[in-house]
N, C-alpha and C positions, 0 to 999 in steps of 0.2 A: 755960534759954531762956525768953524772954518774947515774946509776940506782942501785947502791949497796943497798941492803936491801929492794928493791921494789918487790912487787908481781904483776905479770901481767898475763892477759888472752889475747890470740890472737886467734881468730877463723879463720877458713879457711886457716890454716898455714902449710899444708902439703907440699906445693910447692909455687913457685911464690913470689908475694909481701908479703903475710902473712908469709911465711917461712923466708924471709930475715928480716922482722921486728922482728920475734921471735929470730932469730940468733943474731941480733944486740943487742937486749935487754939482752939476756943471756951473750953475750960477754962483756957487760958493767955492769954485776953484778946482774942482776935481777933474781928472781925465776920466771920462765915462765911456764905457763900451755898452752901447744900447742894443739889446737883443730883442728880436721879434721874429716869429715864423713868417709873417707877412712882409714881403720885400717892399712893397709900395708904402705900407704903413711905417716901416722902420726908416725908410729914406725920408719920408715926409717929416717924421718926428725929429730926426737929426738936423734936417734943414731948418726947421722951426727953432730948435734950440740954438743953432749957430747964429741965427739972426738976432736973438734976444740976449744972449749971455756971452761972456768973454771966455769961459772955460771951454775945453775941447771935448767934443763928443763924436764918436764914430759908430757906425752901425755894423753889426754882425748878424746876418740873416740866417736863421736855421732853427731846427727843432731842439729846444732846450731839454728835451727828454731823451735825446739820442746821445749815447755815450761817446761816440767818436766826435760829435760836434761839441759836446761839453769840453772834451780835452782840447780841441782846437781853440775854443773860446778862451779858456784859461791860459793856454800857451801864448795866444795873441796878446792878452793883457800883459803878461810878463815880458813879452818881446817889445811891446810899445814903450814901456817905462822902466823895466827892470824890477818891478815890484807889483804886488797885488794887495791892496789894503782892505777893500770892502767888496763883499759879494752879497747881493740881494736876490734871493730866489723867489721872484714874484710871479713867474709864469704859472698858470693853472687853468683848468677847464672845469666847467660846471655842466654836467649832463643830467638833467632832471629825469625822473622816471619812477613809476610805482614799484614798490619793493617786490610785489608778487609777480611782476612781469619783466623786471629789469634784466637786460641781456648781458651775457658775458663780454661781448665786444665793448660795450659802453663801460662796464665795470673795469675792464683791463686798461682801457684808454685813460680813464680818470686816475687810476693808480700809477700808470706809467708816467703821466705828465706831472701830477701833483706830488707823488711820493718818490718814484725812482729818479725823476729829473732833479728834484731837490737834493736827494741823498747823494747822488754821484757828482753833482756840482759842488756840494759842500766838501766831498772827499777830494776832488781834484784841486779845489781852491786851498784846502787845508794843507795839502802836500806842498804847495808853494809857500803858504804863509808860515809854516812851521820852521822854514829855513831863514826867516827874517827876524832880526832882533826885535822889531816892532810888533811882530805877530800880525793880527788882523781882526776883522769883524765880519761875522756872518749873520744874515737876517733872513728868516723865512716868512712868507705871507700866509698866515692862517686865516681863520674866519670865525665869526660868532657861531656859525653852524657846527663848529667843533665843540661847542659848549652847550648849546641848546638845540633840541630836536626841531627839525624844520621839514615840513611835508615834502615828499618826493626827492629828498636830498640825503638819503641814507649813505650812499657810497661817497658822495662828496664830503659830507660831514665827518665820516669816518677817516677820510684821507687828511682832513685838516686837523683833527684831534691827534692823528699820528705824527704830524709835523711838530706839534708841540712836545710830544714825548721824545722825538728825535733830538730836538734842541736840548732838552734836559739830559739825555744820555750823553750827548757830545761834550757836555761839561767835563765829564770824566776823561775823555780822550784829548781834549784840546787846551784845557786851562794851563797846563804846564808850558805850552808854547805861546802863551799870551794871546790866544785867540778866544774871543768871546762869541757867544752864539745865542740869539734870542728870536722870538717870533712876535709879530704884530698881527692882531686879529681885527680886521675891519668889520663893522656892522654894515647896514645899508648905506651905500655910497653913490653919489650922483656921478655917473660916468657916461661916456657915449653909449655904452651897451645898455645900462640900466634905464637910461632916459628914452630908449626906444619904446618903453612902456609909458604911455602918457599919464597913467595914474600913479606911477612909482613914487614921485616926490610927494604928492599929496597923501598917499597911503601911509608912507613911512613917517611923514611929519606928524600924523595923528597918533601913531603908536610909539613914537620915540620920546622919552621923558624930556629931553632937551628941546623938543619942538621941531626938529628937522633932521633929515638924513645928513650924513657926513659929506663933506666935499673931498675931492682928491687931495687938497692942500691939508686938510685935517689929518689924513692918513700919512701923508708925506712928512709932515712935521714930526709925528711920532717915530716914523722910520728913521729919519735923519738923526734924531736924538740917540736912538739905540745903536747906530753905527758910528757915532761921533766919539771923540776922545773923552767927552764928559760922561760917557756911559761905560767906560772900560772895565769898571768893577761890577757891572751888571751882566750876568750870564745865566742861561738856563731859564729865563723868564719869558712870560707872555704879557703883552700890553694890549688890552681890549680897547678899541676906539669905536664906540657905538652909541654915544649920547645917552647911555644908561639902559639901552634896550634889554640886555641880558639880565638886568636886575629884576625885570618884571615879565619880559618875554611874551608880550601879546602877539598873536599870529596875524600876519597880514591877510589871512584868508577869513 
């Protein structure tokens, strides 16, 4: 896969899965706008990518669920290169909580970031892409929790399942403009955040059929395929990358 002369936006890319996707895109020649809400994290990520790859990557710091910032981000991409080819709505938050006591503020924040941020980023990007002869590719980061129930994640799981339905629905809206839209659903993945739990890797290795949790490279490989020219006839689909966990779904608890 080559992404030479492609322009991409990746949200929530200061670390973890988003960072690895941005890194791989830049490594394969794309011009990448790397977004994160944390200024220091975004700057560090861009600096690291700049040292290791020849592709260009710039940071745009801001809340990817804020409509004004979404518009600014998409406009900046189009301004930089004159086109926008790939948008990966990866930013999301997980707020655990018991269903019986889950608070409205937590619920609304999860829906704002995970759903509204993705919806309006897709909208803004599609309005640019539909004017391009080449169309474009959209990818949303879902989760296995959108497929299998997971303790204390009712709101989060609901938001991820909704993203997959959004991708299916947008097939109707976007296909005539040569814009494809898909989702990738990671299972347990080794990131800076998850590895804060010292038992995470061991726990998920025991209950994952393939014998280990995913790496960020595992997820990025799937993501890059879905936004590549090799996948232009794939749309409205979800790719689960979980080492087989959803097939048997043992609880980590």
